[in-house]
DRENLUM-677041 format. One record per residue: x, y, z of N, C-alpha, C, CB in turn. Coordinates in steps of 0.2 Angstrom, whole numbers, padded with zeros to 4 digits, always signed. Glycine has a CB too. Layout:
N
XYZXYZXYZXYZ;...
//
This chain:
287
+0076+0267-0381+0071+0269-0386+0080+0270-0393+0065+0280-0383;+0080+0267-0398+0085+0270-0403+0085+0277-0404+0083+0266-0410;+0089+0280-0406+0091+0287-0409+0090+0285-0414+0096+0290-0409;+0086+0292-0417+0086+0291-0425+0089+0291-0429+0083+0294-0429;+0097+0295-0427+0102+0295-0431+0107+0288-0430+0104+0301-0431;+0106+0283-0427+0111+0276-0425+0107+0274-0430+0113+0271-0417;+0102+0273-0436+0102+0270-0441+0106+0272-0447+0096+0269-0443;+0109+0279-0448+0114+0283-0451+0119+0278-0453+0116+0288-0448;+0121+0277-0460+0127+0276-0458+0134+0280-0459+0126+0271-0461;+0134+0284-0463+0140+0288-0462+0140+0294-0457+0141+0290-0468;+0149+0296-0457+0151+0301-0453+0152+0307-0459+0157+0299-0449;+0149+0313-0458+0149+0318-0463+0154+0321-0459+0143+0322-0465;+0160+0324-0463+0164+0328-0461+0164+0335-0463+0169+0326-0463;+0163+0340-0464+0166+0348-0467+0173+0349-0468+0165+0353-0462;+0176+0349-0475+0180+0351-0475+0181+0359-0478+0183+0347-0478;+0185+0362-0473+0186+0370-0474+0191+0371-0480+0188+0374-0467;+0191+0373-0486+0196+0375-0492+0201+0380-0488+0191+0381-0500;+0198+0383-0484+0206+0389-0483+0208+0390-0477+0205+0397-0485;+0206+0385-0473+0210+0384-0465+0211+0375-0465+0202+0386-0456;+0214+0374-0461+0217+0368-0456+0213+0363-0456+0218+0371-0448;+0212+0357-0460+0207+0355-0459+0210+0345-0456+0202+0357-0468;+0217+0346-0454+0219+0338-0453+0216+0339-0445+0230+0335-0455;+0216+0341-0441+0212+0341-0433+0206+0337-0434+0211+0348-0429;+0201+0339-0437+0195+0336-0437+0193+0330-0441+0191+0341-0438;+0198+0330-0446+0197+0323-0451+0200+0316-0447+0202+0324-0460;+0205+0321-0444+0209+0313-0439+0203+0312-0434+0219+0316-0434;+0201+0316-0431+0197+0313-0427+0190+0310-0432+0195+0317-0421;+0187+0311-0437+0184+0309-0438+0184+0302-0442+0182+0313-0440;+0190+0302-0445+0194+0295-0447+0194+0290-0442+0201+0296-0450;+0195+0293-0436+0199+0288-0432+0191+0285-0428+0206+0292-0427;+0185+0290-0430+0179+0288-0425+0175+0281-0431+0173+0296-0422;+0177+0284-0437+0174+0280-0442+0176+0275-0443+0175+0282-0448;+0185+0272-0441+0189+0267-0439+0185+0264-0434+0196+0268-0437;+0185+0267-0428+0182+0263-0422+0175+0259-0425+0180+0269-0415;+0171+0263-0428+0162+0262-0429+0162+0257-0434+0156+0270-0431;+0166+0258-0438+0166+0253-0445+0161+0256-0450+0163+0243-0443;+0162+0262-0450+0158+0267-0455+0160+0270-0459+0155+0270-0453;+0157+0271-0465+0160+0276-0472+0161+0281-0470+0156+0279-0478;+0164+0285-0473+0168+0294-0469+0164+0296-0478+0183+0296-0466;+0161+0302-0478+0158+0307-0482+0162+0314-0480+0149+0307-0481;+0166+0315-0486+0170+0323-0486+0166+0329-0489+0177+0322-0490;+0164+0332-0487+0161+0339-0488+0162+0343-0493+0161+0342-0484;+0164+0346-0496+0165+0353-0497+0161+0358-0500+0171+0354-0499;+0159+0365-0498+0155+0368-0501+0160+0375-0505+0149+0371-0495;+0155+0375-0510+0158+0379-0513+0152+0387-0515+0161+0374-0519;+0154+0393-0512+0149+0398-0510+0148+0400-0518+0152+0404-0505;+0141+0402-0519+0139+0406-0525+0142+0410-0527+0135+0409-0526;+0142+0413-0534+0147+0419-0536+0140+0426-0534+0150+0417-0546;+0145+0430-0533+0142+0436-0530+0141+0441-0537+0146+0440-0524;+0138+0448-0536+0133+0450-0542+0140+0450-0547+0128+0459-0541;+0138+0450-0551+0141+0448-0558+0137+0453-0564+0140+0440-0560;+0134+0457-0563+0131+0463-0566+0138+0466-0570+0128+0469-0560;+0143+0469-0567+0148+0470-0570+0153+0466-0571+0150+0474-0569;+0155+0460-0567+0163+0455-0567+0159+0450-0569+0169+0453-0558;+0162+0446-0575+0161+0439-0576+0164+0435-0572+0162+0438-0581;+0157+0430-0567+0161+0427-0559+0162+0421-0562+0156+0426-0552;+0161+0418-0568+0163+0412-0571+0171+0411-0569+0160+0411-0579;+0176+0412-0572+0182+0410-0571+0183+0409-0564+0187+0414-0573;+0180+0412-0559+0182+0413-0550+0179+0407-0549+0179+0420-0544;+0172+0406-0550+0169+0402-0546+0173+0393-0551+0159+0404-0546;+0175+0392-0557+0179+0389-0560+0185+0386-0557+0180+0392-0564;+0189+0391-0552+0193+0392-0548+0191+0392-0544+0197+0396-0549;+0186+0393-0540+0185+0388-0533+0183+0382-0533+0179+0390-0528;+0179+0380-0537+0178+0373-0538+0183+0368-0540+0174+0371-0542;+0189+0370-0544+0194+0365-0546+0198+0366-0538+0200+0369-0554;+0200+0372-0536+0204+0371-0527+0199+0367-0523+0206+0381-0522;+0194+0365-0524+0188+0362-0518+0189+0354-0521+0178+0367-0518;+0189+0354-0528+0191+0345-0528+0198+0343-0528+0189+0342-0533;+0201+0348-0529+0210+0346-0526+0211+0344-0518+0217+0353-0527;+0207+0350-0514+0208+0349-0509+0206+0343-0505+0207+0354-0506;+0198+0342-0507+0197+0336-0506+0198+0329-0508+0193+0337-0507;+0202+0331-0513+0207+0322-0514+0212+0322-0511+0209+0320-0520;+0216+0327-0509+0221+0328-0503+0218+0322-0497+0221+0337-0499;+0212+0326-0492+0210+0323-0489+0207+0318-0490+0207+0326-0488;+0204+0314-0497+0202+0309-0495+0209+0305-0496+0195+0306-0500;+0214+0305-0499+0221+0303-0500+0223+0301-0492+0226+0309-0504;+0224+0306-0487+0226+0306-0482+0221+0302-0477+0228+0312-0481;+0214+0301-0478+0212+0296-0472+0212+0290-0475+0205+0297-0470;+0215+0288-0481+0216+0282-0485+0223+0279-0482+0215+0283-0494;+0228+0283-0481+0233+0281-0478+0233+0283-0471+0238+0284-0482;+0229+0284-0467+0228+0283-0461+0224+0278-0459+0226+0289-0458;+0220+0277-0462+0215+0270-0462+0214+0267-0467+0209+0271-0461;+0217+0263-0473+0215+0260-0477+0209+0256-0478+0219+0258-0478;+0207+0255-0473+0198+0250-0472+0194+0254-0473+0196+0246-0465;+0194+0259-0473+0188+0265-0471+0187+0268-0478+0190+0272-0465;+0180+0265-0479+0178+0267-0487+0176+0275-0486+0170+0262-0490;+0181+0279-0490+0179+0288-0491+0176+0291-0498+0188+0294-0491;+0171+0294-0496+0167+0298-0502+0168+0305-0501+0158+0297-0502;+0168+0308-0506+0167+0313-0509+0163+0319-0511+0170+0312-0511;+0160+0324-0509+0157+0329-0512+0156+0333-0512+0155+0330-0514;+0157+0338-0520+0159+0345-0519+0152+0349-0521+0165+0346-0523;+0151+0353-0517+0142+0356-0517+0142+0363-0519+0138+0355-0509;+0138+0363-0522+0137+0372-0522+0134+0374-0516+0130+0375-0529;+0134+0380-0514+0129+0384-0509+0134+0385-0503+0122+0378-0506;+0133+0390-0498+0135+0392-0492+0136+0385-0488+0129+0397-0488;+0142+0384-0485+0143+0380-0480+0138+0377-0475+0148+0382-0477;+0137+0384-0473+0133+0379-0465+0125+0376-0469+0130+0388-0455;+0122+0378-0472+0116+0375-0473+0117+0370-0476+0111+0378-0477;+0123+0370-0484+0124+0362-0487+0129+0358-0481+0129+0361-0498;+0130+0358-0477+0132+0355-0472+0126+0352-0467+0137+0360-0469;+0122+0358-0464+0116+0357-0461+0112+0350-0465+0112+0363-0461;+0111+0352-0470+0106+0346-0474+0111+0338-0475+0103+0350-0485;+0116+0340-0476+0120+0333-0475+0120+0330-0468+0127+0334-0477;+0120+0333-0465+0118+0330-0457+0112+0327-0455+0119+0336-0452;+0107+0330-0459+0101+0325-0459+0100+0318-0457+0099+0326-0463;+0105+0317-0461+0105+0310-0463+0112+0306-0460+0104+0309-0473;+0116+0310-0455+0123+0306-0455+0123+0304-0449+0129+0310-0456;+0127+0296-0447+0127+0297-0441+0130+0301-0435+0128+0293-0440;+0134+0305-0438+0137+0311-0434+0139+0315-0438+0142+0310-0430;+0141+0321-0439+0145+0327-0441+0150+0329-0438+0143+0332-0443;+0156+0331-0441+0162+0332-0437+0164+0339-0441+0169+0324-0437;+0164+0345-0437+0167+0352-0438+0174+0352-0438+0165+0356-0433;+0178+0358-0440+0182+0360-0437+0179+0368-0434+0189+0361-0442;+0184+0371-0429+0181+0376-0425+0188+0382-0425+0179+0373-0416;+0188+0387-0425+0192+0393-0427+0192+0397-0418+0188+0398-0434;+0188+0392-0414+0189+0398-0407+0187+0404-0409+0198+0399-0404;+0180+0406-0412+0180+0414-0412+0178+0417-0407+0175+0416-0417;+0176+0422-0404+0171+0423-0400+0165+0424-0401+0172+0425-0397;+0161+0423-0397+0152+0421-0398+0150+0427-0403+0147+0423-0389;+0152+0432-0404+0150+0439-0406+0153+0436-0412+0151+0446-0401;+0158+0437-0414+0161+0434-0420+0159+0428-0422+0167+0434-0419;+0157+0420-0421+0155+0418-0421+0148+0417-0427+0156+0419-0417;+0143+0423-0424+0138+0424-0427+0137+0429-0431+0134+0425-0422;+0144+0434-0431+0141+0439-0437+0148+0438-0443+0140+0450-0435;+0151+0429-0442+0155+0429-0445+0152+0427-0453+0160+0424-0442;+0153+0428-0458+0150+0427-0463+0150+0418-0465+0155+0433-0467;+0158+0415-0462+0159+0409-0464+0158+0404-0458+0166+0409-0466;+0154+0407-0455+0152+0403-0449+0148+0398-0449+0150+0408-0445;+0149+0393-0449+0147+0384-0448+0144+0382-0443+0153+0380-0448;+0149+0382-0437+0149+0379-0431+0143+0378-0428+0153+0381-0428;+0139+0386-0425+0134+0386-0424+0129+0385-0427+0133+0389-0424;+0127+0388-0432+0120+0385-0436+0122+0378-0437+0117+0389-0446;+0125+0373-0441+0126+0369-0440+0126+0363-0434+0130+0370-0442;+0128+0365-0429+0127+0363-0421+0119+0366-0419+0134+0367-0414;+0116+0369-0421+0109+0370-0419+0106+0365-0423+0107+0378-0420;+0107+0366-0430+0102+0362-0433+0101+0354-0435+0101+0366-0438;+0107+0353-0433+0108+0346-0437+0105+0342-0433+0116+0343-0438;+0102+0335-0435+0098+0331-0431+0102+0324-0427+0091+0328-0436;+0108+0324-0429+0112+0319-0427+0117+0323-0421+0116+0316-0434;+0122+0318-0420+0128+0322-0414+0132+0325-0420+0135+0316-0410;+0134+0332-0417+0141+0335-0420+0145+0336-0415+0141+0342-0423;+0150+0335-0418+0157+0335-0416+0162+0342-0417+0161+0329-0419;+0164+0346-0412+0168+0351-0413+0174+0350-0411+0165+0356-0411;+0179+0350-0417+0186+0348-0416+0190+0355-0416+0189+0344-0422;+0190+0359-0410+0194+0363-0413+0201+0365-0408+0189+0370-0413;+0203+0360-0404+0209+0355-0400+0209+0349-0400+0210+0356-0394;+0216+0346-0399+0216+0338-0399+0213+0336-0394+0222+0336-0399;+0210+0329-0394+0209+0326-0387+0215+0325-0386+0205+0320-0387;+0215+0322-0378+0218+0321-0373+0222+0315-0374+0214+0320-0368;+0224+0311-0377+0225+0305-0378+0231+0302-0374+0226+0304-0386;+0237+0307-0371+0241+0304-0367+0239+0304-0358+0247+0307-0368;+0233+0307-0357+0231+0306-0351+0229+0298-0349+0224+0310-0352;+0231+0295-0341+0230+0290-0341+0226+0289-0336+0235+0286-0341;+0222+0285-0333+0220+0282-0339+0213+0288-0343+0215+0273-0335;+0213+0286-0352+0209+0291-0354+0204+0291-0353+0209+0292-0358;+0200+0298-0353+0192+0299-0351+0187+0304-0354+0191+0300-0344;+0181+0303-0353+0175+0307-0356+0173+0310-0351+0169+0303-0361;+0171+0316-0352+0166+0321-0347+0159+0320-0350+0168+0329-0347;+0154+0320-0347+0148+0318-0349+0145+0326-0346+0146+0311-0346;+0141+0330-0347+0138+0335-0342+0131+0336-0343+0141+0341-0342;+0126+0333-0336+0120+0331-0336+0117+0338-0332+0118+0323-0334;+0110+0338-0334+0107+0344-0330+0099+0341-0328+0106+0352-0335;+0098+0332-0329+0091+0332-0329+0084+0334-0335+0090+0336-0323;+0090+0335-0341+0085+0336-0347+0085+0331-0351+0086+0343-0351;+0080+0330-0355+0081+0325-0360+0086+0325-0365+0075+0324-0362;+0088+0332-0368+0094+0331-0372+0098+0328-0366+0096+0338-0375;+0100+0330-0360+0106+0327-0358+0106+0320-0355+0109+0332-0352;+0099+0317-0354+0100+0311-0355+0101+0304-0362+0096+0311-0352;+0102+0309-0367+0103+0307-0372+0111+0306-0374+0099+0311-0375;+0112+0313-0371+0119+0313-0373+0123+0309-0367+0123+0320-0374;+0121+0307-0363+0126+0302-0356+0124+0294-0359+0121+0303-0345;+0119+0293-0365+0120+0287-0367+0122+0286-0373+0114+0283-0366;+0126+0294-0376+0130+0293-0381+0137+0292-0378+0130+0298-0386;+0138+0296-0373+0143+0297-0369+0147+0291-0367+0140+0301-0364;+0142+0285-0363+0142+0279-0360+0145+0275-0368+0134+0277-0355;+0139+0274-0372+0144+0271-0379+0150+0273-0383+0141+0270-0383;+0153+0279-0383+0158+0281-0384+0164+0280-0379+0157+0287-0385;+0162+0280-0374+0167+0278-0369+0169+0270-0368+0164+0281-0361;+0164+0266-0371+0163+0260-0369+0169+0256-0377+0153+0259-0366;+0168+0262-0383+0170+0259-0388+0177+0262-0386+0166+0261-0395;+0180+0265-0384+0188+0268-0383+0191+0265-0377+0190+0277-0381;+0187+0261-0373+0191+0257-0366+0191+0263-0363+0199+0253-0368;+0188+0268-0361+0188+0276-0358+0184+0276-0352+0185+0281-0363;+0189+0278-0348+0183+0281-0341+0178+0286-0344+0187+0287-0334;+0171+0285-0340+0167+0292-0341+0167+0295-0335+0160+0291-0342;+0167+0300-0335+0166+0305-0328+0160+0310-0329+0174+0310-0327;+0154+0308-0325+0148+0310-0325+0147+0316-0321+0145+0306-0325;+0145+0322-0323+0146+0330-0321+0140+0333-0319+0150+0335-0327;+0139+0336-0316+0133+0339-0314+0135+0346-0310+0127+0334-0310;+0134+0352-0313+0135+0358-0310+0131+0361-0306+0136+0361-0314;+0129+0362-0300+0127+0366-0297+0129+0374-0294+0126+0362-0294;+0124+0377-0297+0126+0385-0295+0123+0388-0289+0123+0389-0302;+0127+0389-0285+0123+0395-0280+0119+0397-0282+0126+0401-0278;+0112+0399-0280+0105+0404-0283+0108+0410-0278+0095+0401-0282;+0105+0417-0279+0104+0423-0277+0103+0420-0270+0099+0426-0281;+0096+0416-0270+0092+0416-0263+0090+0407-0263+0084+0421-0264;+0094+0407-0257+0094+0400-0256+0089+0396-0254+0097+0400-0253;+0083+0392-0256+0078+0391-0253+0079+0383-0249+0072+0391-0258;+0083+0379-0251+0085+0376-0247+0091+0376-0243+0083+0373-0249;+0095+0370-0239+0099+0370-0235+0104+0367-0243+0098+0365-0226;+0111+0370-0242+0115+0369-0249+0116+0361-0249+0124+0375-0249;+0116+0358-0242+0119+0351-0241+0111+0347-0246+0121+0348-0230;+0105+0350-0243+0100+0348-0246+0101+0347-0256+0095+0352-0244;+0103+0352-0258+0104+0354-0266+0108+0350-0268+0107+0360-0268;+0116+0348-0263+0120+0346-0267+0120+0337-0266+0126+0350-0265;+0114+0336-0263+0112+0330-0262+0107+0326-0266+0110+0330-0256;+0102+0333-0271+0098+0332-0275+0103+0332-0279+0094+0337-0275;+0107+0334-0282+0112+0333-0287+0116+0325-0288+0118+0338-0285;+0117+0325-0283+0122+0317-0281+0116+0311-0284+0124+0315-0270;+0110+0313-0282+0103+0307-0283+0102+0308-0293+0093+0311-0278;+0103+0313-0293+0103+0313-0301+0108+0310-0304+0103+0320-0304;+0114+0311-0303+0119+0309-0304+0118+0303-0306+0123+0310-0301;+0116+0297-0299+0115+0291-0297+0109+0288-0302+0113+0291-0289;+0102+0294-0303+0097+0289-0308+0099+0289-0313+0090+0289-0308;+0102+0294-0316+0102+0295-0324+0108+0290-0327+0102+0304-0326;+0110+0289-0322+0117+0282-0325+0118+0274-0321+0127+0286-0324;+0110+0275-0320+0108+0268-0317+0107+0262-0321+0103+0268-0312;+0104+0264-0327+0101+0258-0331+0108+0258-0337+0092+0261-0336;+0110+0262-0339+0117+0263-0344+0124+0260-0340+0118+0272-0347;+0124+0260-0334+0131+0257-0332+0129+0249-0331+0134+0261-0326;+0125+0247-0330+0120+0238-0332+0124+0236-0341+0106+0240-0334;+0121+0242-0344+0122+0239-0351+0127+0241-0352+0118+0240-0357;+0134+0246-0349+0141+0244-0352+0146+0244-0344+0144+0252-0358;+0143+0236-0343+0147+0235-0336+0156+0237-0339+0146+0225-0333;+0159+0237-0342+0166+0236-0344+0167+0246-0343+0168+0232-0352;+0163+0250-0344+0166+0257-0341+0165+0259-0333+0162+0262-0344;+0172+0262-0336+0169+0263-0327+0170+0269-0325+0174+0259-0322;+0164+0271-0321+0161+0277-0321+0162+0280-0315+0154+0277-0323;+0161+0288-0314+0163+0292-0307+0157+0297-0308+0172+0296-0307;+0155+0298-0303+0150+0304-0303+0156+0310-0297+0141+0302-0299;+0152+0315-0301+0154+0323-0298+0148+0328-0298+0161+0328-0303;+0150+0330-0292+0146+0337-0294+0151+0344-0291+0137+0337-0290;+0150+0347-0296+0155+0352-0297+0151+0360-0295+0158+0351-0305;+0153+0364-0291+0149+0370-0289+0155+0376-0294+0150+0371-0278;+0149+0380-0297+0151+0386-0298+0147+0386-0304+0158+0388-0299;+0150+0390-0310+0147+0392-0315+0149+0387-0321+0149+0400-0317;+0142+0384-0325+0143+0376-0327+0149+0378-0335+0133+0372-0329;+0150+0383-0338+0153+0381-0343+0161+0381-0342+0152+0385-0347;+0163+0385-0335+0169+0386-0332+0170+0379-0330+0169+0390-0327;+0167+0376-0325+0167+0371-0322+0168+0364-0327+0161+0373-0319;+0165+0363-0332+0163+0357-0336+0170+0358-0341+0156+0357-0340;+0173+0365-0342+0179+0364-0347+0185+0363-0345+0180+0368-0351;+0186+0366-0337+0189+0362-0332+0189+0354-0331+0187+0365-0327;+0185+0353-0330+0185+0346-0330+0187+0340-0333+0183+0344-0329;+0186+0347-0341+0188+0342-0348+0196+0344-0348+0184+0344-0356;+0200+0347-0347+0206+0350-0348+0209+0341-0351+0208+0356-0341;+0209+0341-0348+0213+0333-0352+0211+0327-0354+0217+0329-0349;+0202+0328-0356+0199+0323-0358+0200+0322-0366+0193+0323-0355;+0197+0317-0366+0196+0315-0376+0191+0319-0377+0193+0306-0380;+0186+0320-0373+0179+0322-0376+0175+0325-0371+0174+0316-0380;+0170+0330-0372+0166+0333-0367+0159+0331-0372+0167+0342-0365;+0155+0329-0367+0149+0329-0370+0143+0330-0367+0147+0325-0373;+0136+0335-0370+0133+0338-0368+0127+0337-0373+0136+0343-0365;+0121+0338-0369+0114+0339-0373+0114+0346-0378+0108+0340-0367;+0112+0348-0382+0109+0352-0387+0108+0357-0383+0104+0350-0390;+0103+0357-0379+0098+0360-0376+0097+0357-0368+0091+0359-0381;+0099+0363-0364+0098+0359-0356+0092+0364-0354+0107+0358-0349;+0090+0365-0346+0087+0368-0344+0088+0374-0343+0086+0365-0340;+0082+0378-0344+0083+0386-0340+0084+0389-0347+0092+0386-0335;+0084+0386-0355+0085+0391-0361+0078+0393-0361+0087+0389-0368;+0076+0399-0365+0070+0401-0368+0069+0397-0373+0070+0408-0371;+0061+0397-0374+0057+0394-0380+0061+0396-0387+0048+0397-0380;+0063+0389-0392+0063+0391-0396+0070+0393-0399+0059+0395-0396;+0074+0393-0391+0082+0391-0395+0085+0387-0394+0086+0394-0394;+0090+0386-0399+0092+0379-0401+0099+0377-0397+0093+0379-0410;+0101+0381-0397+0106+0378-0392+0107+0381-0386+0112+0379-0395;+0107+0377-0380+0106+0380-0376+0114+0384-0372+0102+0374-0372;+0115+0388-0367+0118+0392-0366+0126+0388-0365+0115+0396-0361;+0127+0383-0360+0131+0380-0360+0136+0378-0366+0129+0378-0357;+0131+0375-0371+0133+0372-0377+0137+0378-0380+0127+0369-0380;+0134+0385-0380+0138+0389-0384+0145+0392-0379+0132+0396-0386;+0145+0391-0373+0152+0392-0369+0155+0387-0369+0152+0394-0362;+0155+0384-0370+0158+0375-0372+0161+0378-0377+0152+0366-0374;+0159+0377-0383+0161+0377-0391+0168+0383-0390+0152+0381-0397;+0165+0387-0385+0170+0394-0387+0177+0392-0380+0164+0403-0385;+0176+0387-0375+0180+0387-0371+0183+0382-0368+0179+0391-0368;+0180+0376-0372+0183+0370-0369+0190+0368-0374+0177+0363-0371;+0195+0366-0373+0201+0364-0376+0201+0355-0375+0207+0367-0371;+0195+0352-0380+0196+0346-0382+0188+0348-0387+0196+0340-0374;+0188+0340-0390+0183+0339-0393+0177+0341-0390+0182+0334-0396;+0172+0345-0394+0165+0345-0390+0159+0342-0395+0162+0352-0389;+0157+0337-0390+0151+0332-0393+0144+0335-0392+0150+0326-0389;+0139+0338-0395+0134+0339-0394+0129+0333-0397+0132+0345-0395;+0122+0332-0392+0119+0326-0393+0112+0329-0393+0121+0320-0389;+0106+0330-0400+0100+0331-0400+0096+0327-0397+0098+0332-0404;+0092+0330-0394+0086+0324-0391+0082+0320-0396+0079+0328-0385;+0084+0311-0394+0082+0306-0399+0075+0307-0400+0084+0298-0397;
//
């Protein structure tokens, strides 16, 4: 079944006017080049605060002018990197998170930068966009806090699965991405020893290996050129996946795994990887 975002055309990139934007933009431009898709650069200008005593119009005008200049710089930078990629820009009014979230509804994927804030700081920061956009977007979201590790040979992508529907969609995306890049795909599941063991450990690990084989069987046939390995890791899921992805092009996971509370938009593993992984983190919603 085709995921709804696969019919979308453009890749959306959030440009932060106050911080370094080259790393996420480079990732997005390269991806647009590989997929032959247009790139849409967005920059949000927040609304002015209370102006009962101070006229905020000059400040808003200055912010919009600076934003337009930053977008023009980013557009020129992409054109120099990939002249064949179609690039458009949008300067929109509003707070960054809802603006980008709305744009991501009709996008093929959304790309954001990350400041590697602590989890608490990410939630409390007024300028936080990573968590809310990742939670609400209807398309895959790529958070680029560190560069992909292109010097690793052979290059590889890590896909973390847990048997959930979201993880299965993430695995399909990971296969497609690996095929597109000519990269190997390491599919991993993490077994965390429970406080009370109901089964023998070997029985539990065998079940994990079966999960890996069943999840990838049809996709491996669809992508015969992708070299696939299966790994059962033991320990904390965030730590083990982050360690496995230490030299990866990216780590791909479902947006909501097993074990979350009803109503949660993001699984705890996603939260952890957004702050722990030192490569781009790609989260995929259930199609």
